Phi, psi and omega in degrees: 000341186234001188307317184272351186251009181287132173221164178299322180294317181293321179292323178296315178298316179295323177296322178295318177296320178296320179300319179295331183277317189241354182105140185299322183292342181271357183277120177223168177298319180294321178295322179291322178298319178297323180297322181269352181071035179234169177282145182305319183300333183290344181272346185285353172279349180246333183230145179279343180158186183294324178296320177296318178299314181295322178296318178297320178295319179299316180294322176297314181297317179298320179293316178299316182293322178295319178298317181294316181295318180298318178296320181292328184279342187308121176077009183250156178209165176062221182298324179300319179291318179300314181294319180296317179298313180295317181295326178297316179293314182297317180296319180295318180297323180289319183282327185227069185300322179291318179292321178299318176298321179297324181296343179269358182299136178283124182251153175291155187306319182294316179295317181298319182294332181271352183265188184277359178302327178298321179295321179299315180297319180295319179294319178301314182290329176296318177297316184289332175296333176293341176263006178059044178267129177257170176285147004273001183301326182297316178294319176302317183291321176303314180293321179296313181299314179300319181293316181293312182298311182294318179298315181295311181299319181296316179293318182295312183290339177274001179085016184291345182248017186276353189244035177218149181288343178281126185289152177297326179294319180298316179294321179300314178298321178296318178298314180297316178301318182294319177295320179299315179297315180298313182294323178292326179290322182280340184284170179084178182291145178229150177295151179299146178286127181299142176282128181306134177092350179248150179295141181272000000 
């Protein structure tokens, strides 16, 4: 049914769907060939191998996630933008666990620079500029947000919050409120940091 219609794009999309079903680490060229009912060798005219397939899925996931985040951020600022950005990531991870895992794949610098990861960084910094954060605080904050969002989502999707009466949504809202307060506290002008050994 697909012998004449195979393309790298179609295989990447199918690989992404497979990742959501069985887990990103289980996605291989041979597994994809079984899905299409073809011999593994027939896919090598479109893919260089399983690593190439996983990289393509990662780039697809990053692009999808960037599109979702950009749509969520439109017209928002401050806490609303922070919450929309965070919710976009959390929602994507829940709906597409395999693709979300793919988005965490470490890419070589050239591939990463050509992908949507740059858009994610720009959106993060756009949100943080709304809190009047300058460097190096802005970079610290980008790393903090990524760590908090990914850590929370990873624990939640693994069932880490299933054994308490407090809902995961309630805690999520608390986390966003806390990040908003922290970022507003850190933003704006600050006195210069005293040089060690000199009077302040």
